[in-house]
PyMOL CGO cylinders between C-alpha atoms (Angstrom):
from pymol import cmd
from pymol.cgo import CYLINDER

trace = [
    CYLINDER, 22.91, -23.04, -18.54, 22.46, -26.03, -16.17, 0.3, 1, 1, 1, 1, 1, 1,
    CYLINDER, 22.46, -26.03, -16.17, 19.08, -27.72, -16.22, 0.3, 1, 1, 1, 1, 1, 1,
    CYLINDER, 19.08, -27.72, -16.22, 17.44, -30.83, -14.83, 0.3, 1, 1, 1, 1, 1, 1,
    CYLINDER, 17.44, -30.83, -14.83, 17.78, -34.18, -16.55, 0.3, 1, 1, 1, 1, 1, 1,
    CYLINDER, 17.78, -34.18, -16.55, 14.68, -35.53, -18.24, 0.3, 1, 1, 1, 1, 1, 1,
    CYLINDER, 14.68, -35.53, -18.24, 13.66, -37.80, -15.36, 0.3, 1, 1, 1, 1, 1, 1,
    CYLINDER, 13.66, -37.80, -15.36, 14.59, -35.47, -12.51, 0.3, 1, 1, 1, 1, 1, 1,
    CYLINDER, 14.59, -35.47, -12.51, 12.50, -33.11, -10.41, 0.3, 1, 1, 1, 1, 1, 1,
    CYLINDER, 12.50, -33.11, -10.41, 13.02, -30.63, -7.59, 0.3, 1, 1, 1, 1, 1, 1,
    CYLINDER, 13.02, -30.63, -7.59, 11.14, -30.40, -4.31, 0.3, 1, 1, 1, 1, 1, 1,
    CYLINDER, 11.14, -30.40, -4.31, 10.36, -27.36, -2.16, 0.3, 1, 1, 1, 1, 1, 1,
    CYLINDER, 10.36, -27.36, -2.16, 9.04, -27.37, 1.41, 0.3, 1, 1, 1, 1, 1, 1,
    CYLINDER, 9.04, -27.37, 1.41, 7.53, -24.43, 3.26, 0.3, 1, 1, 1, 1, 1, 1,
    CYLINDER, 7.53, -24.43, 3.26, 7.14, -25.18, 6.95, 0.3, 1, 1, 1, 1, 1, 1,
    CYLINDER, 7.14, -25.18, 6.95, 7.68, -21.91, 8.80, 0.3, 1, 1, 1, 1, 1, 1,
    CYLINDER, 7.68, -21.91, 8.80, 3.99, -21.37, 9.52, 0.3, 1, 1, 1, 1, 1, 1,
    CYLINDER, 3.99, -21.37, 9.52, 1.00, -23.49, 10.51, 0.3, 1, 1, 1, 1, 1, 1,
    CYLINDER, 1.00, -23.49, 10.51, 0.35, -24.03, 6.79, 0.3, 1, 1, 1, 1, 1, 1,
    CYLINDER, 0.35, -24.03, 6.79, 2.49, -26.69, 5.15, 0.3, 1, 1, 1, 1, 1, 1,
    CYLINDER, 2.49, -26.69, 5.15, 3.37, -25.99, 1.54, 0.3, 1, 1, 1, 1, 1, 1,
    CYLINDER, 3.37, -25.99, 1.54, 4.92, -28.48, -0.89, 0.3, 1, 1, 1, 1, 1, 1,
    CYLINDER, 4.92, -28.48, -0.89, 5.90, -27.93, -4.51, 0.3, 1, 1, 1, 1, 1, 1,
    CYLINDER, 5.90, -27.93, -4.51, 7.40, -30.30, -7.06, 0.3, 1, 1, 1, 1, 1, 1,
    CYLINDER, 7.40, -30.30, -7.06, 8.57, -29.57, -10.60, 0.3, 1, 1, 1, 1, 1, 1,
    CYLINDER, 8.57, -29.57, -10.60, 10.71, -30.85, -13.44, 0.3, 1, 1, 1, 1, 1, 1,
    CYLINDER, 10.71, -30.85, -13.44, 10.67, -27.28, -14.90, 0.3, 1, 1, 1, 1, 1, 1,
    CYLINDER, 10.67, -27.28, -14.90, 9.51, -28.62, -18.24, 0.3, 1, 1, 1, 1, 1, 1,
    CYLINDER, 9.51, -28.62, -18.24, 5.95, -29.90, -18.27, 0.3, 1, 1, 1, 1, 1, 1,
    CYLINDER, 5.95, -29.90, -18.27, 5.11, -31.06, -14.75, 0.3, 1, 1, 1, 1, 1, 1,
    CYLINDER, 5.11, -31.06, -14.75, 4.70, -28.67, -11.80, 0.3, 1, 1, 1, 1, 1, 1,
    CYLINDER, 4.70, -28.67, -11.80, 2.39, -29.14, -8.85, 0.3, 1, 1, 1, 1, 1, 1,
    CYLINDER, 2.39, -29.14, -8.85, 1.94, -27.46, -5.47, 0.3, 1, 1, 1, 1, 1, 1,
    CYLINDER, 1.94, -27.46, -5.47, -0.35, -28.04, -2.49, 0.3, 1, 1, 1, 1, 1, 1,
    CYLINDER, -0.35, -28.04, -2.49, -0.93, -26.61, 0.95, 0.3, 1, 1, 1, 1, 1, 1,
    CYLINDER, -0.93, -26.61, 0.95, -2.41, -28.00, 4.15, 0.3, 1, 1, 1, 1, 1, 1,
    CYLINDER, -2.41, -28.00, 4.15, -3.49, -26.07, 7.22, 0.3, 1, 1, 1, 1, 1, 1,
    CYLINDER, -3.49, -26.07, 7.22, -2.01, -28.35, 9.86, 0.3, 1, 1, 1, 1, 1, 1,
    CYLINDER, -2.01, -28.35, 9.86, -1.58, -25.99, 12.79, 0.3, 1, 1, 1, 1, 1, 1,
    CYLINDER, -1.58, -25.99, 12.79, 0.26, -27.66, 15.63, 0.3, 1, 1, 1, 1, 1, 1,
    CYLINDER, 0.26, -27.66, 15.63, 0.11, -31.02, 13.82, 0.3, 1, 1, 1, 1, 1, 1,
    CYLINDER, 0.11, -31.02, 13.82, 2.65, -30.03, 11.15, 0.3, 1, 1, 1, 1, 1, 1,
    CYLINDER, 2.65, -30.03, 11.15, 5.51, -31.87, 12.83, 0.3, 1, 1, 1, 1, 1, 1,
    CYLINDER, 5.51, -31.87, 12.83, 3.36, -34.97, 13.27, 0.3, 1, 1, 1, 1, 1, 1,
    CYLINDER, 3.36, -34.97, 13.27, 2.08, -35.28, 9.71, 0.3, 1, 1, 1, 1, 1, 1,
    CYLINDER, 2.08, -35.28, 9.71, 4.87, -33.75, 7.60, 0.3, 1, 1, 1, 1, 1, 1,
    CYLINDER, 4.87, -33.75, 7.60, 6.47, -37.07, 6.67, 0.3, 1, 1, 1, 1, 1, 1,
    CYLINDER, 6.47, -37.07, 6.67, 3.14, -38.61, 5.66, 0.3, 1, 1, 1, 1, 1, 1,
    CYLINDER, 3.14, -38.61, 5.66, 2.10, -35.71, 3.43, 0.3, 1, 1, 1, 1, 1, 1,
    CYLINDER, 2.10, -35.71, 3.43, 5.57, -35.50, 1.92, 0.3, 1, 1, 1, 1, 1, 1,
    CYLINDER, 5.57, -35.50, 1.92, 5.75, -39.18, 0.96, 0.3, 1, 1, 1, 1, 1, 1,
    CYLINDER, 5.75, -39.18, 0.96, 2.28, -39.08, -0.61, 0.3, 1, 1, 1, 1, 1, 1,
    CYLINDER, 2.28, -39.08, -0.61, 2.91, -35.78, -2.41, 0.3, 1, 1, 1, 1, 1, 1,
    CYLINDER, 2.91, -35.78, -2.41, 6.10, -37.04, -4.06, 0.3, 1, 1, 1, 1, 1, 1,
    CYLINDER, 6.10, -37.04, -4.06, 4.29, -39.75, -6.06, 0.3, 1, 1, 1, 1, 1, 1,
    CYLINDER, 4.29, -39.75, -6.06, 4.75, -40.81, -8.83, 0.3, 1, 1, 1, 1, 1, 1,
    CYLINDER, 4.75, -40.81, -8.83, 8.37, -39.65, -8.39, 0.3, 1, 1, 1, 1, 1, 1,
    CYLINDER, 8.37, -39.65, -8.39, 10.75, -41.47, -6.08, 0.3, 1, 1, 1, 1, 1, 1,
    CYLINDER, 10.75, -41.47, -6.08, 13.28, -39.95, -3.70, 0.3, 1, 1, 1, 1, 1, 1,
    CYLINDER, 13.28, -39.95, -3.70, 16.06, -40.80, -6.13, 0.3, 1, 1, 1, 1, 1, 1,
    CYLINDER, 16.06, -40.80, -6.13, 14.40, -38.71, -8.83, 0.3, 1, 1, 1, 1, 1, 1,
    CYLINDER, 14.40, -38.71, -8.83, 15.12, -35.52, -6.87, 0.3, 1, 1, 1, 1, 1, 1,
    CYLINDER, 15.12, -35.52, -6.87, 17.94, -33.35, -8.20, 0.3, 1, 1, 1, 1, 1, 1,
    CYLINDER, 17.94, -33.35, -8.20, 17.76, -30.91, -5.29, 0.3, 1, 1, 1, 1, 1, 1,
    CYLINDER, 17.76, -30.91, -5.29, 15.58, -29.68, -2.44, 0.3, 1, 1, 1, 1, 1, 1,
    CYLINDER, 15.58, -29.68, -2.44, 14.61, -26.19, -1.28, 0.3, 1, 1, 1, 1, 1, 1,
    CYLINDER, 14.61, -26.19, -1.28, 13.45, -25.35, 2.25, 0.3, 1, 1, 1, 1, 1, 1,
    CYLINDER, 13.45, -25.35, 2.25, 12.36, -22.21, 4.06, 0.3, 1, 1, 1, 1, 1, 1,
    CYLINDER, 12.36, -22.21, 4.06, 14.89, -21.26, 6.72, 0.3, 1, 1, 1, 1, 1, 1,
    CYLINDER, 14.89, -21.26, 6.72, 12.75, -18.75, 8.59, 0.3, 1, 1, 1, 1, 1, 1,
    CYLINDER, 12.75, -18.75, 8.59, 11.76, -16.45, 10.08, 0.3, 1, 1, 1, 1, 1, 1,
    CYLINDER, 11.76, -16.45, 10.08, 8.52, -17.94, 11.32, 0.3, 1, 1, 1, 1, 1, 1,
    CYLINDER, 8.52, -17.94, 11.32, 7.34, -20.65, 13.65, 0.3, 1, 1, 1, 1, 1, 1,
    CYLINDER, 7.34, -20.65, 13.65, 10.24, -22.02, 15.69, 0.3, 1, 1, 1, 1, 1, 1,
    CYLINDER, 10.24, -22.02, 15.69, 8.91, -25.59, 15.67, 0.3, 1, 1, 1, 1, 1, 1,
    CYLINDER, 8.91, -25.59, 15.67, 7.90, -25.57, 12.00, 0.3, 1, 1, 1, 1, 1, 1,
    CYLINDER, 7.90, -25.57, 12.00, 11.22, -24.07, 10.93, 0.3, 1, 1, 1, 1, 1, 1,
    CYLINDER, 11.22, -24.07, 10.93, 13.20, -26.61, 12.94, 0.3, 1, 1, 1, 1, 1, 1,
    CYLINDER, 13.20, -26.61, 12.94, 11.18, -29.63, 11.77, 0.3, 1, 1, 1, 1, 1, 1,
    CYLINDER, 11.18, -29.63, 11.77, 11.26, -28.53, 8.14, 0.3, 1, 1, 1, 1, 1, 1,
    CYLINDER, 11.26, -28.53, 8.14, 15.01, -27.94, 8.15, 0.3, 1, 1, 1, 1, 1, 1,
    CYLINDER, 15.01, -27.94, 8.15, 15.80, -31.18, 9.92, 0.3, 1, 1, 1, 1, 1, 1,
    CYLINDER, 15.80, -31.18, 9.92, 13.66, -33.10, 7.43, 0.3, 1, 1, 1, 1, 1, 1,
    CYLINDER, 13.66, -33.10, 7.43, 15.19, -31.38, 4.40, 0.3, 1, 1, 1, 1, 1, 1,
    CYLINDER, 15.19, -31.38, 4.40, 18.76, -31.68, 5.69, 0.3, 1, 1, 1, 1, 1, 1,
    CYLINDER, 18.76, -31.68, 5.69, 18.30, -35.38, 6.39, 0.3, 1, 1, 1, 1, 1, 1,
    CYLINDER, 18.30, -35.38, 6.39, 16.89, -36.03, 2.92, 0.3, 1, 1, 1, 1, 1, 1,
    CYLINDER, 16.89, -36.03, 2.92, 19.59, -34.01, 1.17, 0.3, 1, 1, 1, 1, 1, 1,
    CYLINDER, 19.59, -34.01, 1.17, 22.31, -35.75, 3.17, 0.3, 1, 1, 1, 1, 1, 1,
    CYLINDER, 22.31, -35.75, 3.17, 21.00, -39.25, 2.45, 0.3, 1, 1, 1, 1, 1, 1,
    CYLINDER, 21.00, -39.25, 2.45, 20.34, -38.52, -1.22, 0.3, 1, 1, 1, 1, 1, 1,
    CYLINDER, 20.34, -38.52, -1.22, 23.60, -36.57, -1.60, 0.3, 1, 1, 1, 1, 1, 1,
    CYLINDER, 23.60, -36.57, -1.60, 21.90, -33.67, -3.38, 0.3, 1, 1, 1, 1, 1, 1,
    CYLINDER, 21.90, -33.67, -3.38, 22.06, -29.87, -2.93, 0.3, 1, 1, 1, 1, 1, 1,
    CYLINDER, 22.06, -29.87, -2.93, 19.82, -28.13, -0.41, 0.3, 1, 1, 1, 1, 1, 1,
    CYLINDER, 19.82, -28.13, -0.41, 18.77, -24.52, -0.93, 0.3, 1, 1, 1, 1, 1, 1,
    CYLINDER, 18.77, -24.52, -0.93, 17.70, -22.60, 2.19, 0.3, 1, 1, 1, 1, 1, 1,
    CYLINDER, 17.70, -22.60, 2.19, 15.37, -19.75, 1.21, 0.3, 1, 1, 1, 1, 1, 1,
    CYLINDER, 15.37, -19.75, 1.21, 14.24, -16.87, 3.40, 0.3, 1, 1, 1, 1, 1, 1,
    CYLINDER, 14.24, -16.87, 3.40, 10.56, -16.86, 4.30, 0.3, 1, 1, 1, 1, 1, 1,
    CYLINDER, 10.56, -16.86, 4.30, 10.53, -13.11, 3.68, 0.3, 1, 1, 1, 1, 1, 1,
    CYLINDER, 10.53, -13.11, 3.68, 12.29, -13.42, 0.32, 0.3, 1, 1, 1, 1, 1, 1,
    CYLINDER, 12.29, -13.42, 0.32, 9.74, -16.02, -0.84, 0.3, 1, 1, 1, 1, 1, 1,
    CYLINDER, 9.74, -16.02, -0.84, 6.89, -13.71, 0.17, 0.3, 1, 1, 1, 1, 1, 1,
    CYLINDER, 6.89, -13.71, 0.17, 8.47, -10.81, -1.74, 0.3, 1, 1, 1, 1, 1, 1,
    CYLINDER, 8.47, -10.81, -1.74, 9.04, -12.94, -4.84, 0.3, 1, 1, 1, 1, 1, 1,
    CYLINDER, 9.04, -12.94, -4.84, 5.42, -14.10, -4.78, 0.3, 1, 1, 1, 1, 1, 1,
    CYLINDER, 5.42, -14.10, -4.78, 4.29, -10.47, -5.11, 0.3, 1, 1, 1, 1, 1, 1,
    CYLINDER, 4.29, -10.47, -5.11, 6.84, -9.44, -7.73, 0.3, 1, 1, 1, 1, 1, 1,
    CYLINDER, 6.84, -9.44, -7.73, 5.87, -8.76, -11.32, 0.3, 1, 1, 1, 1, 1, 1,
    CYLINDER, 5.87, -8.76, -11.32, 8.39, -10.95, -13.13, 0.3, 1, 1, 1, 1, 1, 1,
    CYLINDER, 8.39, -10.95, -13.13, 7.67, -9.14, -16.42, 0.3, 1, 1, 1, 1, 1, 1,
    CYLINDER, 7.67, -9.14, -16.42, 9.10, -5.82, -15.22, 0.3, 1, 1, 1, 1, 1, 1,
    CYLINDER, 9.10, -5.82, -15.22, 11.97, -6.81, -12.95, 0.3, 1, 1, 1, 1, 1, 1,
    CYLINDER, 11.97, -6.81, -12.95, 14.29, -3.90, -13.72, 0.3, 1, 1, 1, 1, 1, 1,
    CYLINDER, 14.29, -3.90, -13.72, 11.61, -1.23, -13.18, 0.3, 1, 1, 1, 1, 1, 1,
    CYLINDER, 11.61, -1.23, -13.18, 10.41, -2.17, -9.73, 0.3, 1, 1, 1, 1, 1, 1,
    CYLINDER, 10.41, -2.17, -9.73, 11.10, -0.32, -6.51, 0.3, 1, 1, 1, 1, 1, 1,
    CYLINDER, 11.10, -0.32, -6.51, 12.85, -2.00, -3.59, 0.3, 1, 1, 1, 1, 1, 1,
    CYLINDER, 12.85, -2.00, -3.59, 10.34, -3.96, -1.52, 0.3, 1, 1, 1, 1, 1, 1,
    CYLINDER, 10.34, -3.96, -1.52, 10.33, -3.59, 2.25, 0.3, 1, 1, 1, 1, 1, 1,
    CYLINDER, 10.33, -3.59, 2.25, 8.60, -6.49, 3.97, 0.3, 1, 1, 1, 1, 1, 1,
    CYLINDER, 8.60, -6.49, 3.97, 7.46, -6.89, 7.56, 0.3, 1, 1, 1, 1, 1, 1,
    CYLINDER, 7.46, -6.89, 7.56, 6.07, -9.79, 9.56, 0.3, 1, 1, 1, 1, 1, 1,
    CYLINDER, 6.07, -9.79, 9.56, 4.77, -9.84, 13.11, 0.3, 1, 1, 1, 1, 1, 1,
    CYLINDER, 4.77, -9.84, 13.11, 7.39, -11.29, 15.45, 0.3, 1, 1, 1, 1, 1, 1,
    CYLINDER, 7.39, -11.29, 15.45, 5.33, -10.64, 18.60, 0.3, 1, 1, 1, 1, 1, 1,
    CYLINDER, 5.33, -10.64, 18.60, 6.82, -9.12, 21.73, 0.3, 1, 1, 1, 1, 1, 1,
    CYLINDER, 6.82, -9.12, 21.73, 6.43, -5.71, 20.10, 0.3, 1, 1, 1, 1, 1, 1,
    CYLINDER, 6.43, -5.71, 20.10, 8.86, -6.62, 17.33, 0.3, 1, 1, 1, 1, 1, 1,
    CYLINDER, 8.86, -6.62, 17.33, 8.84, -7.28, 13.60, 0.3, 1, 1, 1, 1, 1, 1,
    CYLINDER, 8.84, -7.28, 13.60, 10.78, -9.53, 11.26, 0.3, 1, 1, 1, 1, 1, 1,
    CYLINDER, 10.78, -9.53, 11.26, 11.88, -7.20, 8.48, 0.3, 1, 1, 1, 1, 1, 1,
    CYLINDER, 11.88, -7.20, 8.48, 13.95, -7.06, 5.31, 0.3, 1, 1, 1, 1, 1, 1,
    CYLINDER, 13.95, -7.06, 5.31, 14.33, -5.03, 2.14, 0.3, 1, 1, 1, 1, 1, 1,
    CYLINDER, 14.33, -5.03, 2.14, 14.79, -6.78, -1.20, 0.3, 1, 1, 1, 1, 1, 1,
    CYLINDER, 14.79, -6.78, -1.20, 15.30, -5.64, -4.75, 0.3, 1, 1, 1, 1, 1, 1,
    CYLINDER, 15.30, -5.64, -4.75, 14.86, -7.68, -7.92, 0.3, 1, 1, 1, 1, 1, 1,
    CYLINDER, 14.86, -7.68, -7.92, 18.27, -8.32, -9.47, 0.3, 1, 1, 1, 1, 1, 1,
    CYLINDER, 18.27, -8.32, -9.47, 18.98, -6.15, -12.53, 0.3, 1, 1, 1, 1, 1, 1,
    CYLINDER, 18.98, -6.15, -12.53, 19.10, -9.26, -14.73, 0.3, 1, 1, 1, 1, 1, 1,
    CYLINDER, 19.10, -9.26, -14.73, 15.93, -10.67, -13.19, 0.3, 1, 1, 1, 1, 1, 1,
    CYLINDER, 15.93, -10.67, -13.19, 17.77, -13.60, -11.62, 0.3, 1, 1, 1, 1, 1, 1,
    CYLINDER, 17.77, -13.60, -11.62, 16.28, -13.53, -8.15, 0.3, 1, 1, 1, 1, 1, 1,
    CYLINDER, 16.28, -13.53, -8.15, 16.42, -11.02, -5.31, 0.3, 1, 1, 1, 1, 1, 1,
    CYLINDER, 16.42, -11.02, -5.31, 19.21, -8.89, -3.88, 0.3, 1, 1, 1, 1, 1, 1,
    CYLINDER, 19.21, -8.89, -3.88, 18.92, -8.04, -0.16, 0.3, 1, 1, 1, 1, 1, 1,
    CYLINDER, 18.92, -8.04, -0.16, 19.32, -4.35, 0.60, 0.3, 1, 1, 1, 1, 1, 1,
    CYLINDER, 19.32, -4.35, 0.60, 18.61, -5.06, 4.25, 0.3, 1, 1, 1, 1, 1, 1,
    CYLINDER, 18.61, -5.06, 4.25, 19.05, -8.68, 5.34, 0.3, 1, 1, 1, 1, 1, 1,
    CYLINDER, 19.05, -8.68, 5.34, 16.44, -10.48, 7.43, 0.3, 1, 1, 1, 1, 1, 1,
    CYLINDER, 16.44, -10.48, 7.43, 16.45, -9.25, 11.01, 0.3, 1, 1, 1, 1, 1, 1,
    CYLINDER, 16.45, -9.25, 11.01, 14.31, -8.40, 14.02, 0.3, 1, 1, 1, 1, 1, 1,
    CYLINDER, 14.31, -8.40, 14.02, 13.47, -4.78, 14.88, 0.3, 1, 1, 1, 1, 1, 1,
    CYLINDER, 13.47, -4.78, 14.88, 11.12, -2.93, 17.14, 0.3, 1, 1, 1, 1, 1, 1,
    CYLINDER, 11.12, -2.93, 17.14, 8.30, -1.17, 15.35, 0.3, 1, 1, 1, 1, 1, 1,
    CYLINDER, 8.30, -1.17, 15.35, 9.94, 2.17, 16.14, 0.3, 1, 1, 1, 1, 1, 1,
    CYLINDER, 9.94, 2.17, 16.14, 13.35, 1.15, 14.80, 0.3, 1, 1, 1, 1, 1, 1,
    CYLINDER, 13.35, 1.15, 14.80, 11.80, -0.22, 11.61, 0.3, 1, 1, 1, 1, 1, 1,
    CYLINDER, 11.80, -0.22, 11.61, 9.85, 2.98, 11.03, 0.3, 1, 1, 1, 1, 1, 1,
    CYLINDER, 9.85, 2.98, 11.03, 13.02, 5.01, 11.48, 0.3, 1, 1, 1, 1, 1, 1,
    CYLINDER, 13.02, 5.01, 11.48, 14.85, 2.74, 9.03, 0.3, 1, 1, 1, 1, 1, 1,
    CYLINDER, 14.85, 2.74, 9.03, 12.18, 3.28, 6.39, 0.3, 1, 1, 1, 1, 1, 1,
    CYLINDER, 12.18, 3.28, 6.39, 12.14, 7.04, 6.92, 0.3, 1, 1, 1, 1, 1, 1,
    CYLINDER, 12.14, 7.04, 6.92, 15.90, 7.14, 6.36, 0.3, 1, 1, 1, 1, 1, 1,
    CYLINDER, 15.90, 7.14, 6.36, 15.79, 5.31, 3.04, 0.3, 1, 1, 1, 1, 1, 1,
    CYLINDER, 15.79, 5.31, 3.04, 17.03, 7.48, 0.20, 0.3, 1, 1, 1, 1, 1, 1,
    CYLINDER, 17.03, 7.48, 0.20, 14.98, 5.77, -2.50, 0.3, 1, 1, 1, 1, 1, 1,
    CYLINDER, 14.98, 5.77, -2.50, 11.28, 5.15, -3.01, 0.3, 1, 1, 1, 1, 1, 1,
    CYLINDER, 11.28, 5.15, -3.01, 10.10, 1.73, -1.87, 0.3, 1, 1, 1, 1, 1, 1,
    CYLINDER, 10.10, 1.73, -1.87, 7.05, -0.49, -1.63, 0.3, 1, 1, 1, 1, 1, 1,
    CYLINDER, 7.05, -0.49, -1.63, 6.02, -1.74, 1.82, 0.3, 1, 1, 1, 1, 1, 1,
    CYLINDER, 6.02, -1.74, 1.82, 4.23, -5.08, 2.12, 0.3, 1, 1, 1, 1, 1, 1,
    CYLINDER, 4.23, -5.08, 2.12, 3.16, -7.45, 4.89, 0.3, 1, 1, 1, 1, 1, 1,
    CYLINDER, 3.16, -7.45, 4.89, 3.68, -11.19, 4.68, 0.3, 1, 1, 1, 1, 1, 1,
    CYLINDER, 3.68, -11.19, 4.68, 0.53, -12.98, 3.46, 0.3, 1, 1, 1, 1, 1, 1,
    CYLINDER, 0.53, -12.98, 3.46, -1.63, -14.79, 5.98, 0.3, 1, 1, 1, 1, 1, 1,
    CYLINDER, -1.63, -14.79, 5.98, -1.25, -18.09, 4.10, 0.3, 1, 1, 1, 1, 1, 1,
    CYLINDER, -1.25, -18.09, 4.10, 2.55, -18.30, 4.01, 0.3, 1, 1, 1, 1, 1, 1,
    CYLINDER, 2.55, -18.30, 4.01, 2.59, -21.90, 2.80, 0.3, 1, 1, 1, 1, 1, 1,
    CYLINDER, 2.59, -21.90, 2.80, 1.16, -20.77, -0.53, 0.3, 1, 1, 1, 1, 1, 1,
    CYLINDER, 1.16, -20.77, -0.53, 4.46, -19.02, -1.32, 0.3, 1, 1, 1, 1, 1, 1,
    CYLINDER, 4.46, -19.02, -1.32, 6.15, -22.42, -1.62, 0.3, 1, 1, 1, 1, 1, 1,
    CYLINDER, 6.15, -22.42, -1.62, 6.24, -22.05, -5.41, 0.3, 1, 1, 1, 1, 1, 1,
    CYLINDER, 6.24, -22.05, -5.41, 8.33, -18.91, -4.89, 0.3, 1, 1, 1, 1, 1, 1,
    CYLINDER, 8.33, -18.91, -4.89, 10.71, -20.94, -2.72, 0.3, 1, 1, 1, 1, 1, 1,
    CYLINDER, 10.71, -20.94, -2.72, 11.03, -23.38, -5.62, 0.3, 1, 1, 1, 1, 1, 1,
    CYLINDER, 11.03, -23.38, -5.62, 11.53, -20.61, -8.20, 0.3, 1, 1, 1, 1, 1, 1,
    CYLINDER, 11.53, -20.61, -8.20, 14.20, -18.76, -6.22, 0.3, 1, 1, 1, 1, 1, 1,
    CYLINDER, 14.20, -18.76, -6.22, 16.13, -21.98, -5.66, 0.3, 1, 1, 1, 1, 1, 1,
    CYLINDER, 16.13, -21.98, -5.66, 15.83, -22.85, -9.35, 0.3, 1, 1, 1, 1, 1, 1,
    CYLINDER, 15.83, -22.85, -9.35, 17.37, -19.50, -10.32, 0.3, 1, 1, 1, 1, 1, 1,
    CYLINDER, 17.37, -19.50, -10.32, 20.34, -20.31, -8.08, 0.3, 1, 1, 1, 1, 1, 1,
    CYLINDER, 20.34, -20.31, -8.08, 20.54, -23.81, -9.54, 0.3, 1, 1, 1, 1, 1, 1,
    CYLINDER, 20.54, -23.81, -9.54, 20.65, -22.41, -13.07, 0.3, 1, 1, 1, 1, 1, 1,
    CYLINDER, 20.65, -22.41, -13.07, 23.54, -20.17, -12.03, 0.3, 1, 1, 1, 1, 1, 1,
    CYLINDER, 23.54, -20.17, -12.03, 25.53, -23.23, -11.00, 0.3, 1, 1, 1, 1, 1, 1,
    CYLINDER, 25.53, -23.23, -11.00, 25.08, -23.00, -7.24, 0.3, 1, 1, 1, 1, 1, 1,
    CYLINDER, 25.08, -23.00, -7.24, 25.09, -26.34, -5.42, 0.3, 1, 1, 1, 1, 1, 1,
    CYLINDER, 25.09, -26.34, -5.42, 24.85, -25.68, -1.66, 0.3, 1, 1, 1, 1, 1, 1,
    CYLINDER, 24.85, -25.68, -1.66, 25.76, -28.53, 0.67, 0.3, 1, 1, 1, 1, 1, 1,
    CYLINDER, 25.76, -28.53, 0.67, 23.06, -29.62, 3.09, 0.3, 1, 1, 1, 1, 1, 1,
    CYLINDER, 23.06, -29.62, 3.09, 25.18, -28.53, 6.06, 0.3, 1, 1, 1, 1, 1, 1,
    CYLINDER, 25.18, -28.53, 6.06, 24.96, -24.91, 4.84, 0.3, 1, 1, 1, 1, 1, 1,
    CYLINDER, 24.96, -24.91, 4.84, 21.18, -24.81, 5.38, 0.3, 1, 1, 1, 1, 1, 1,
    CYLINDER, 21.18, -24.81, 5.38, 20.85, -23.07, 8.73, 0.3, 1, 1, 1, 1, 1, 1,
    CYLINDER, 20.85, -23.07, 8.73, 17.74, -21.64, 10.38, 0.3, 1, 1, 1, 1, 1, 1,
    CYLINDER, 17.74, -21.64, 10.38, 16.99, -17.99, 11.00, 0.3, 1, 1, 1, 1, 1, 1,
    CYLINDER, 16.99, -17.99, 11.00, 14.89, -17.82, 14.14, 0.3, 1, 1, 1, 1, 1, 1,
    CYLINDER, 14.89, -17.82, 14.14, 15.53, -14.19, 14.98, 0.3, 1, 1, 1, 1, 1, 1,
    CYLINDER, 15.53, -14.19, 14.98, 14.34, -14.72, 18.54, 0.3, 1, 1, 1, 1, 1, 1,
    CYLINDER, 14.34, -14.72, 18.54, 14.72, -17.29, 21.27, 0.3, 1, 1, 1, 1, 1, 1,
    CYLINDER, 14.72, -17.29, 21.27, 11.59, -19.45, 21.59, 0.3, 1, 1, 1, 1, 1, 1,
    CYLINDER, 11.59, -19.45, 21.59, 9.46, -18.78, 24.65, 0.3, 1, 1, 1, 1, 1, 1,
]
cmd.load_cgo(trace, "trace")
């Protein structure tokens, strides 16, 4: 099973809300995560917080990067992806793009009982009378999440009808208010893919906005 080299680490960024989340780990004995409530200043201060957070590691110590691809804030999603894509391109390392909704689901999943859990339906306010929605299930082997309904935008009525038509029991959750705090879940989901030998190219990391920005 692939693993990181002794001096390597992995970095995760969560920038799809007003709360910036950063996580760094070597998946052995050193894991740290922090969040900052930056509001509209996320795009202005991201680079500064990122450079400071990385210490004592250097950019060349990174084996791969994970980034939230949305849904969420249009500006935060765009800035986060551009930053992560640029770093991954320059460092020539893999870039994992993780769904904001998937990270929120994983953060509320009991990892000790993966095979016994119900599918999790998640919803997030998309404004304009719509919701960002998805349905995920923990993989039978515990290695991440399997989408039963991929991330998309629905009206409240259409989402309710979708849930009523499900043939299996499910758990319905809302995304947490402090989305940046799920950055460790972004890191964990990407690490599961890394361990399975996946090495996505930076150009494959594309945003999911769901809506056109106003």
